[in-house]
C-alpha positions as CSV (number, residue, x, y, z in Angstrom):
1,X,-1.8,-45.2,-3.3
2,X,-5.4,-44.6,-4.9
3,X,-6.1,-44.6,-8.7
4,X,-8.6,-43.5,-10.9
5,X,-10.1,-44.9,-14.1
6,X,-11.9,-43.1,-17.1
7,X,-13.4,-44.2,-19.9
8,X,-13.7,-41.9,-23.4
9,X,-16.4,-39.9,-23.8
10,X,-18.6,-38.4,-26.7
11,X,-18.4,-34.7,-25.7
12,X,-17.7,-32.2,-23.0
13,X,-20.3,-29.9,-22.7
14,X,-21.2,-27.4,-19.5
15,X,-20.7,-24.5,-17.5
16,X,-18.4,-24.6,-14.8
17,X,-16.3,-22.3,-12.5
18,X,-12.8,-23.6,-11.4
19,X,-11.1,-23.3,-7.6
20,X,-9.4,-19.8,-7.0
21,X,-6.1,-19.3,-8.6
22,X,-3.8,-20.8,-6.4
23,X,-1.1,-17.8,-6.9
24,X,-3.1,-15.5,-5.5
25,X,-4.4,-17.3,-2.6
26,X,-1.0,-17.8,-1.5
27,X,-0.2,-14.2,-1.3
28,X,-3.4,-13.2,-0.2
29,X,-2.6,-14.8,3.4
30,X,0.8,-13.7,2.9
31,X,0.3,-10.4,2.4
32,X,-3.0,-10.1,4.5
33,X,-0.8,-11.4,7.4
34,X,1.8,-8.8,7.2
35,X,-0.4,-5.9,6.8
36,X,-2.5,-3.4,9.5
37,X,-6.1,-4.6,9.9
38,X,-8.6,-6.6,8.3
39,X,-8.1,-8.8,4.9
40,X,-11.0,-10.4,3.5
41,X,-10.2,-12.8,0.7
42,X,-13.2,-14.4,-1.0
43,X,-12.8,-17.2,-3.9
44,X,-9.6,-18.5,-1.4
45,X,-8.6,-21.8,-2.6
46,X,-9.1,-24.4,-0.3
47,X,-6.1,-27.3,-1.8
48,X,-3.7,-28.5,0.5
49,X,-0.9,-26.2,-0.7
50,X,-2.4,-23.1,-0.1
51,X,-4.0,-24.1,3.1
52,X,-0.3,-25.2,4.1
53,X,0.6,-21.1,3.8
54,X,-3.0,-20.5,5.8
55,X,-1.5,-22.7,8.6
56,X,1.8,-21.1,8.7
57,X,0.5,-18.1,9.6
58,X,-1.5,-19.4,12.2
59,X,1.4,-21.0,13.7
60,X,3.3,-17.9,13.4
61,X,0.2,-15.8,15.6
62,X,-1.7,-14.7,12.9
63,X,-5.8,-14.8,13.4
64,X,-7.5,-16.8,10.5
65,X,-10.8,-17.7,10.1
66,X,-12.6,-19.4,7.3
67,X,-16.7,-19.7,7.6
68,X,-16.4,-21.2,4.0
69,X,-16.9,-18.3,1.8
70,X,-14.8,-16.1,2.8
71,X,-11.2,-16.0,4.6
72,X,-10.7,-13.3,7.2
73,X,-6.8,-12.5,8.6
74,X,-6.3,-10.0,11.1
75,X,-3.0,-8.5,10.1
76,X,-0.4,-7.6,12.5
77,X,2.0,-5.6,10.3
78,X,5.4,-6.3,9.1
79,X,6.7,-6.9,12.7
80,X,3.6,-8.8,13.7
81,X,4.7,-12.4,13.5
82,X,5.4,-14.7,16.7
83,X,8.2,-17.4,16.6
84,X,6.8,-20.7,15.8
85,X,7.2,-23.0,18.5
86,X,7.7,-25.9,15.5
87,X,9.0,-26.7,12.2
88,X,6.6,-24.6,9.7
89,X,5.4,-28.0,7.6
90,X,4.9,-26.7,3.6
91,X,3.9,-29.9,2.4
92,X,4.0,-30.1,-1.4
93,X,4.2,-26.5,-2.0
94,X,7.2,-24.9,-3.5
95,X,5.6,-21.5,-3.5
96,X,5.1,-22.0,0.6
97,X,8.3,-22.5,1.4
98,X,10.2,-20.2,-1.3
99,X,8.2,-17.4,-0.4
100,X,8.5,-17.7,3.3
101,X,12.2,-18.2,3.0
102,X,12.4,-14.8,1.8
103,X,9.8,-13.8,4.4
104,X,11.2,-15.2,7.7
105,X,15.2,-13.6,6.7
106,X,14.3,-11.0,7.9
107,X,12.3,-11.0,11.1
108,X,13.6,-11.0,14.4
109,X,13.4,-15.2,15.4
110,X,14.5,-18.3,14.2
111,X,12.1,-20.4,12.3
112,X,12.6,-24.1,10.1
113,X,10.7,-24.6,6.8
114,X,10.3,-28.5,6.1
115,X,7.5,-30.3,3.7
116,X,6.9,-33.6,2.2
117,X,9.7,-36.4,0.7
118,X,8.8,-34.7,-2.9
119,X,9.5,-30.5,-1.7
120,X,12.9,-32.1,0.0
121,X,14.1,-32.7,-2.9
122,X,13.2,-29.3,-4.7
123,X,16.0,-26.9,-5.5
124,X,16.2,-24.4,-3.0
125,X,19.7,-23.0,-3.9
126,X,17.6,-20.2,-6.1
127,X,15.9,-18.7,-3.4
128,X,18.8,-19.0,-0.5
129,X,22.0,-17.4,-2.5
130,X,20.4,-14.3,-3.6
131,X,18.6,-13.7,0.0
132,X,21.9,-14.8,1.3
133,X,23.3,-11.6,-0.8
134,X,20.7,-9.4,1.5
135,X,22.1,-10.7,4.6
136,X,19.8,-13.2,5.0
137,X,21.2,-16.7,7.3
138,X,19.6,-19.7,6.2
139,X,21.0,-23.3,6.5
140,X,19.6,-26.5,4.8
141,X,20.7,-30.2,3.7
142,X,23.0,-30.5,0.7
143,X,25.0,-27.4,0.7
144,X,21.6,-25.0,2.0
145,X,20.3,-26.2,-1.4
146,X,17.5,-28.4,-0.1
147,X,14.9,-28.8,2.5
148,X,14.6,-28.2,5.4
149,X,16.0,-25.0,5.7
150,X,16.8,-23.1,9.2
151,X,16.3,-19.8,9.2
152,X,17.9,-17.4,11.5
153,X,15.9,-13.9,11.2
154,X,18.5,-11.0,10.7
155,X,18.9,-7.5,9.2
156,X,19.1,-7.3,5.2
157,X,20.0,-5.1,3.1
158,X,18.7,-4.2,-0.5
159,X,20.6,-6.0,-3.3
160,X,20.4,-5.5,-7.3
161,X,19.7,-9.1,-8.6
162,X,19.7,-10.4,-11.8
163,X,18.2,-13.9,-11.6
164,X,19.5,-16.1,-14.2
165,X,15.8,-18.1,-14.4
166,X,11.8,-16.2,-14.9
167,X,10.8,-17.4,-12.1
168,X,7.6,-15.9,-9.9
169,X,8.7,-17.8,-7.0
170,X,12.5,-16.4,-6.6
171,X,11.2,-12.9,-7.6
172,X,8.7,-12.9,-5.0
173,X,10.7,-14.2,-2.6
174,X,13.0,-11.6,-2.9
175,X,10.0,-9.2,-3.3
176,X,9.3,-10.6,0.4
177,X,12.6,-9.8,1.9
178,X,13.0,-6.5,0.4
179,X,10.0,-5.1,2.5
180,X,12.3,-5.7,5.5
181,X,15.6,-4.6,3.9
182,X,17.8,-1.5,4.1
183,X,17.9,0.3,0.9
184,X,16.7,-0.3,-2.6
185,X,16.5,-3.8,-3.9
186,X,16.0,-4.6,-7.9
187,X,15.3,-7.8,-9.8
188,X,15.6,-8.5,-12.9
189,X,15.0,-11.9,-15.1
190,X,15.3,-12.9,-18.3
191,X,11.6,-13.1,-19.4
192,X,8.5,-11.7,-17.0
193,X,7.5,-14.1,-15.1
194,X,3.8,-13.9,-13.7
195,X,3.3,-11.0,-12.1
196,X,1.0,-11.3,-8.9
197,X,2.9,-10.2,-6.4
198,X,3.7,-6.8,-7.8
199,X,-0.1,-6.5,-8.4
200,X,-0.9,-7.5,-4.9
201,X,1.8,-5.3,-3.4
202,X,0.4,-2.7,-4.9
203,X,-3.4,-3.5,-4.1
204,X,-2.2,-3.6,-0.3
205,X,-0.3,0.1,-0.4
206,X,2.9,-0.8,-1.4
207,X,5.1,1.4,-3.9
208,X,6.4,-1.0,-6.9
209,X,8.1,0.0,-9.7
210,X,8.4,-2.4,-12.6
211,X,10.2,-1.5,-16.1
212,X,11.0,-4.0,-19.1
213,X,12.3,-7.0,-17.4
214,X,12.1,-6.4,-13.8
215,X,11.1,-4.3,-10.3
216,X,12.0,-2.2,-7.9
217,X,11.1,-1.5,-4.4
218,X,12.6,-0.5,-1.6
219,X,11.9,-1.6,2.1
220,X,9.9,-0.8,5.0
221,X,6.3,-0.2,3.2
222,X,3.6,-0.2,5.5
223,X,0.5,-2.6,4.0
224,X,-2.9,-1.8,4.7
225,X,-5.7,-4.5,5.0
226,X,-7.8,-4.9,2.1
227,X,-10.6,-7.1,0.1
228,X,-9.3,-9.3,-2.6
229,X,-11.5,-11.5,-4.8
230,X,-9.8,-14.6,-6.2
231,X,-10.2,-15.4,-9.9
232,X,-10.1,-18.9,-10.8
233,X,-6.9,-20.5,-11.5
234,X,-6.4,-20.3,-15.2
235,X,-3.8,-23.3,-14.6
236,X,-7.0,-25.1,-13.2
237,X,-8.9,-24.3,-16.2
238,X,-6.3,-25.2,-19.0
239,X,-7.1,-29.0,-18.2
240,X,-10.8,-28.3,-19.4
241,X,-9.8,-26.4,-22.4
242,X,-7.6,-29.0,-23.6
243,X,-10.2,-31.7,-22.6
244,X,-13.0,-29.4,-24.4
245,X,-10.8,-29.0,-27.7
246,X,-9.6,-32.3,-28.2
247,X,-12.8,-34.1,-27.3
248,X,-15.3,-34.2,-30.8
249,X,-18.7,-32.5,-30.2
250,X,-17.5,-30.3,-27.3
251,X,-18.2,-26.9,-26.1
252,X,-17.1,-25.7,-22.6
253,X,-18.0,-22.3,-20.9
254,X,-15.7,-22.0,-18.0
255,X,-16.3,-18.7,-16.0
256,X,-14.6,-15.9,-13.8
257,X,-11.3,-17.1,-14.9
258,X,-8.2,-15.1,-14.3
259,X,-6.2,-13.8,-17.6
260,X,-3.4,-12.2,-15.8
261,X,-1.2,-11.5,-19.2
262,X,1.6,-12.8,-17.6
263,X,-0.5,-16.1,-17.2
264,X,-2.1,-16.6,-20.6
265,X,0.5,-18.1,-22.5
266,X,-1.8,-21.0,-22.2
267,X,-4.5,-19.4,-24.4
268,X,-1.9,-18.0,-27.2
269,X,-0.7,-21.4,-27.3
270,X,-3.5,-23.1,-27.6
271,X,-5.1,-20.3,-30.1
272,X,-2.0,-20.6,-32.2
273,X,-2.6,-24.7,-32.4
274,X,-5.9,-23.9,-33.9
275,X,-8.0,-23.8,-30.7
276,X,-12.0,-22.5,-31.1
277,X,-11.4,-20.3,-27.6
278,X,-13.2,-17.1,-26.8
279,X,-12.6,-14.3,-24.2
280,X,-16.3,-13.5,-22.7
281,X,-17.3,-10.9,-20.1
282,X,-13.8,-9.2,-19.4
283,X,-13.8,-7.2,-16.2
284,X,-10.8,-6.4,-13.7
285,X,-11.2,-7.4,-9.9
286,X,-8.8,-6.6,-7.3
287,X,-6.2,-5.9,-9.0
288,X,-6.5,-8.9,-11.8
289,X,-7.8,-9.3,-15.3
290,X,-10.9,-11.8,-15.4
291,X,-12.8,-13.5,-17.8
292,X,-15.3,-16.3,-19.4
293,X,-13.4,-18.5,-21.3
294,X,-15.4,-20.3,-24.5
295,X,-14.1,-23.3,-25.6
296,X,-15.4,-26.2,-28.3
297,X,-13.7,-28.8,-30.3
298,X,-10.7,-28.0,-32.7
299,X,-8.5,-29.4,-35.2
300,X,-5.4,-29.1,-33.5
301,X,-1.5,-28.2,-35.2
302,X,1.4,-28.8,-34.0
303,X,3.6,-25.8,-33.2
304,X,7.0,-25.3,-32.4
305,X,6.9,-23.7,-28.2
306,X,9.6,-21.1,-27.6
307,X,10.9,-18.0,-25.8
308,X,9.0,-15.1,-23.6
309,X,5.2,-17.5,-23.8
310,X,7.3,-20.3,-21.9
311,X,7.3,-18.8,-18.6
312,X,3.9,-17.7,-19.1
313,X,2.6,-20.9,-19.4
314,X,5.1,-23.2,-17.3
315,X,2.8,-24.9,-14.8
316,X,0.4,-25.7,-18.1
317,X,3.0,-27.6,-20.2
318,X,1.4,-31.1,-19.2
319,X,-2.0,-30.0,-19.9
320,X,-0.2,-28.4,-23.6
321,X,1.2,-31.9,-24.3
322,X,-1.7,-33.4,-24.0
323,X,-3.1,-31.1,-26.5
324,X,0.2,-31.6,-28.7
325,X,-0.5,-35.3,-28.5
326,X,-3.7,-34.8,-30.5
327,X,-2.4,-32.4,-33.0
328,X,-1.3,-32.9,-36.2
329,X,2.4,-32.8,-37.1
330,X,5.1,-32.3,-34.8
331,X,5.1,-30.1,-31.6
332,X,8.3,-28.6,-30.7
333,X,9.0,-27.3,-26.7
334,X,12.6,-25.4,-26.0
335,X,13.4,-23.2,-23.4
336,X,11.2,-25.2,-21.0
337,X,13.9,-26.8,-18.7
338,X,12.1,-25.5,-15.6
339,X,9.9,-28.0,-16.3
340,X,12.4,-30.4,-14.8
341,X,12.3,-28.9,-11.3
342,X,8.8,-28.9,-10.5
343,X,6.6,-31.5,-8.5
344,X,8.7,-34.1,-10.6
345,X,10.9,-34.1,-13.7
346,X,7.4,-33.1,-15.8
347,X,9.3,-33.8,-18.9
348,X,10.4,-37.3,-18.3
349,X,6.8,-37.6,-16.6
350,X,4.7,-36.7,-19.6
351,X,7.2,-38.2,-22.0
352,X,6.8,-41.6,-20.1
353,X,3.0,-41.7,-20.0
354,X,2.6,-40.3,-23.6
355,X,4.6,-43.2,-24.9
356,X,2.7,-45.4,-22.9
357,X,-0.2,-44.3,-25.0
358,X,1.3,-44.7,-28.1
359,X,3.1,-40.9,-28.8
360,X,5.8,-40.4,-30.2
361,X,7.8,-38.0,-28.2
362,X,11.5,-37.4,-28.1
363,X,13.1,-36.2,-25.0
364,X,15.6,-33.0,-25.0
365,X,17.1,-31.4,-22.4
366,X,15.2,-28.5,-22.3
367,X,12.1,-29.4,-23.9
368,X,10.3,-32.4,-25.9
369,X,9.1,-33.2,-29.2
370,X,5.8,-34.4,-29.7
371,X,4.4,-36.2,-32.9
372,X,1.0,-36.0,-32.8
373,X,-1.9,-38.9,-33.8
374,X,-5.7,-39.3,-34.3
375,X,-6.2,-41.1,-31.1
376,X,-4.9,-41.8,-28.3
377,X,-4.4,-45.3,-27.0
378,X,-5.8,-46.2,-23.4
379,X,-3.1,-47.2,-20.9
380,X,-2.0,-47.2,-17.6
381,X,-0.4,-43.7,-16.6
382,X,1.4,-42.4,-13.4
383,X,1.0,-39.2,-11.9
384,X,4.6,-39.8,-10.0
385,X,3.0,-37.6,-7.1
386,X,2.2,-34.6,-9.2
387,X,-1.2,-33.4,-9.3
388,X,-0.6,-31.9,-12.9
389,X,0.7,-34.9,-14.8
390,X,-2.2,-36.8,-12.7
391,X,-5.1,-34.3,-14.0
392,X,-3.2,-34.2,-17.2
393,X,-3.6,-37.8,-18.1
394,X,-6.9,-38.2,-17.1
395,X,-8.0,-35.6,-19.5
396,X,-6.1,-38.0,-22.2
397,X,-7.7,-40.7,-21.2
398,X,-11.3,-39.3,-21.7
399,X,-10.2,-38.9,-25.5
400,X,-9.1,-43.0,-25.9
401,X,-11.9,-45.5,-27.1
402,X,-11.0,-47.3,-23.7
403,X,-10.1,-47.1,-20.1
404,X,-7.4,-45.0,-18.9
405,X,-6.1,-46.0,-15.3
406,X,-4.1,-43.1,-13.4
407,X,-2.1,-44.0,-10.0
408,X,-2.0,-42.2,-7.1
409,X,-4.3,-39.5,-7.9
410,X,-4.6,-37.9,-4.4
411,X,-1.9,-35.6,-5.0
412,X,-4.8,-33.8,-7.5
413,X,-6.1,-32.0,-3.8
414,X,-2.9,-29.9,-3.7
415,X,-4.4,-27.6,-5.8
416,X,-7.7,-28.8,-7.5
417,X,-9.8,-30.5,-5.2
418,X,-13.1,-31.7,-6.5
419,X,-11.5,-32.1,-9.9
420,X,-12.6,-35.3,-10.4
421,X,-16.0,-35.0,-9.8
422,X,-15.9,-31.8,-12.0
423,X,-14.5,-33.9,-15.2
424,X,-17.2,-36.4,-14.5
425,X,-19.9,-34.0,-14.6
426,X,-18.8,-32.2,-17.9
427,X,-18.2,-35.6,-19.9
428,X,-21.0,-36.8,-22.2
429,X,-21.3,-40.6,-22.3
């Protein structure tokens, strides 16, 4: 396992771009493959997770080329996929596995989804259950709740599903299955999760009705190939936003970041904590809003975080924990039990690492309480094989007065290849 050591810096300065949005990159490959005709994707995230999705569709007979600038997909329509000759390897990507489970349930062939040891431990019941109600035939380990998942494609029927969790992966898996279902499918959830699937379905020509608390669509929609521009991933930008906020003397401009309202919980939270953040040059591309984000170092304060903002910032909580560790007072997070079933238990992982850095943290079933301090202590942190934990603790490290080492940083490549070089490039020694 590769470790990486960072030192405290005197500022975070410059102008950067971050890799393309991971959620949109996954969906561009999926819907482009199911569409009729050519789809061209620029800004595609060439991280391991999105590349696992790309390879899965190549393994199902879709021609996908990548010249380094543009990914070109020769879509074959809803029924153009071929039975794979081997297991489809999703790597570490929960998005790949869960969304593919919905899509593959409506095919006319057999397929198997697997992944690395971390993915094989993540809960799949949340998608297996609703898809089974639609007529899907999915078998897996631990009573059909864990991968590998064996899927025998079969005729599907539309359902009304009241999801117990606010999860874009659950919603999107059902939406993809609904493309193959007879009749109408309605999905509701406790709070609105990210709506990239709804936006992209419409971009490809599908009729999707969004309403307060849910989404509705009918099967059989024919999709047409489209050009897609993938904006910078706000989840990746979050690490640099926090870095610029907590290191005195910082000013950082992050260019062309997606600011989809279902993803901007991180902005709402950091601004509520007193962060000096501006959105510049706002526009829209391929159905997604984008902006440049200007961040300056700030005196942060602890706040309570709960309710609808939680699903809008669920992937950014490791970085938010680092901001909270530098805030005056106590930050209380609740309603975030979803963090326990990510690539690792992110509540437990951040609690353990922040305590090593001298921070007082209380671990609760659905969140945590973090008592901020003026400066964190250098420490030996663990990534737990989770890219967001690794990047968060490296950001924490550049705000100390010593050296912080993070173990097993190879996992960063799943979502943010080039992160270490970019962090080094904006750090003023």
